N, C-alpha and C positions, 0 to 999 in steps of 0.2 A: 605583577600579580595583584588582583583585587578580590575582595570578598563580595559576593552577590547578595543583594538585599532580598532575602527570601519572601518578605511580605509583599513586595511588588513584582516578584519574578513570576512570569506567566506559567512556569513549570512547577510552581510550589506544590500543587496537589499531586502531580505525577511523581515528583521527587519523594514526597512523604509516602506515597503508595508503594513504589518499587523498591525503595531503599530498605524496607523491612523484610524483603524476601530473602530466603536462604540462597537462592541462585538468581540474581537479578540481571544476569548477562544474556544477550541474544547475539546470534551470529548470522550474517548474510553472506552468501557466496554467489558470485556471478563472473562471467567472462568479460574481459576488457580487450578491445582491439588494439594490438600493438604493431600492426602492419607498417604504418608510417614511422612509428617510434623505433622499431628494430632496424629499419633502413637507415635512419639518421644516426643511430648508435653505431652501426657498422661503418657508415661513411666517415664519421669523425673518429673512429677507432676508440670509442668509449666503452667502459664496462657496462654491460646490460644491468647487472645487479646494482651498481652504484647509481646509475641514471634512473632506474625504476624506483630505488629507495628515495631518491630526491623527489620524484613525482608524488610518491605516497606521502612524504612528510610535508611537502609544499601544500598539497591538497588539504591535509589534516589541519595545518596551521591557518588556512583560509576560512575554516569553518569553526566558529567559536565553541560549538558544542563539543568538539574534539579536544578543546583546551580546558574544559571544565573538569574539576576534580572534587571529590567529596573530602572534606576535612572535618572530622568529628560530626557535629550536627549541622554543618554549613557547607557551602560550595564556594570554591575559588575559581577564578578565571585567569589562567596564565597568559602572559603576553606572547610567549612562544613556547613550543614543546619540541623536544629533541628525540631522535631515535635511539633506542637500546635494541640492538639487533644481534641475531645469532651469527657466529662466524666459525667456520670449520678450521681446526688447528692442524698442525703438522702431524699430530697423533691420530687424526681422523675422528676426533670427537669435537663437539662444538663448545663454544664459550659465549658469554654475553659481552657485548662491546658497545660502548656509548660514543656517539660523536655529536658535535654541535650542528644544529640546523643553521644554514645561511641561505638567504633568498637568492643570492647570486650563485648560479648553478656551478660554475667552474670552481668557485671557492669551496663549495660543499664537496664536490668530487675530489678535490685535492686534499682537503682535510680528512675526508673519510678514507682515502687511500693511505694516508699517513698513519691514521689510527689502526687500520687493519694490518698494516705491515708490522707495526710495533706489537700488536696483540697476538699474532698468528702462532707463536710458539708457547703460549701459556694457556692454562685452563682457568677460567674465572666465572663463577656462577652466581654472582651477587651484584645487584645495583647499589648505588649509594644509598645508605639507610635513610628512610624518611623522604626520599625524593619522589615526587609524583609528576614532575613536568616532563614526562617521557611518553613515548609511544613504544610499545613492545612489538617488534617487527621480526618476522622470520620468512625464510624462503625454503620451499621444498621442490627443488629443481628436477627431481626424479619422477614426479607424479603430476599429471593433469587432474587434480582432485576436483570433486564436485561438492565436497563439504569438508570442513576442518573444525576441530575443537581444541581449544587451548587449556592447559592445566592452570588452575587458579586456586588460591586459598578460599575457603568458604567464609569470606569476609565481605560484608556488604559495603565496606569502605573502599575496597579495591576497585577503583574506577578508571584505571589506565586502559585505553583501548588496545586491543591486540589485532594486528594486521598481518596477513600471510598471503603469499602468492606461490604458484606452482609452476610446473613445466609448460612452456608454450607449445602450441599445437596449431595445425592448419585446419581451417574449416571454410568451405565455399570460397577458396581463394584468399582468405584472410588469415593473418597470424593472430592468435588469441592467447591470453594468459588467464587462468583462473585466479580470482582474487577474493579473499575472505576478510570480512571486517567484523570483529567482535567488540561490543560496547555495553556499557552499563545503562540499563533502561531508565534509571532515575535521572540520567543526564542526556541521553540520546534516544531519539525515536527512529522509526523506520524512515520517516521523511528526511531526516538528517543523513542517514546512511545512503538513501537514494541520491541526495545532493552530492555526497562524497563520490559515488560512482559516476554521476554525470560530470562533475568537475574534473575528476582524474582523467576521464576520457578526453576532455578538452585539453588538459595539460599534456597528455601523451601525444595527441594529434598536433599540438603546437610546440613540441619540444625543440624543433630546430630553431624557431624564432627565439625561444627562451634561451637556448644555449648560445646562439650568436649574439643575442642582446646583452648577455652578461659576460661573454668571453672577449677579452681584448687582446 
């Protein structure tokens, strides 16, 4: 982690402008093509959820704006951020679960599977206090939504991105998934969210090479 020098940071004016707003977050939803991705997941008998989670977190880590967080009057850049995601328990209610991001896909999938198995029978709705090297991630597999809104504290320092995806559907011979990205405008602009969508599409399309390249 490093502190950003605000005096030389190109976003200084944007940061000072948006961080004073009562609600500085914005949300963008769009569909991503998972035609190739879903075929590879099925072929290799992978979990769609875990593999898509990997794609989301990998993409976010590749874009430094998604690793920036507000600390008091400053901004830090984390070297890596990890997912805190929702998990349905045996009681049919959800809990928050954290796992570590690892760039090697098979390592991430194995670690996430282990964490999910250990957590499935308990309900826990707190992240580690003071920790902000996270991405808040959720899945709504029952609905192919066209918009999504996340609950947040009315705290301008809350700068952890929220990412959600929904039920896949077919359109013009393609399989697609709705994906929503919510971010703090003092740190992230529309151009960065646009880069996120472009990059995650590349990751999804290339998931077979990624999986084979990291799976021994």
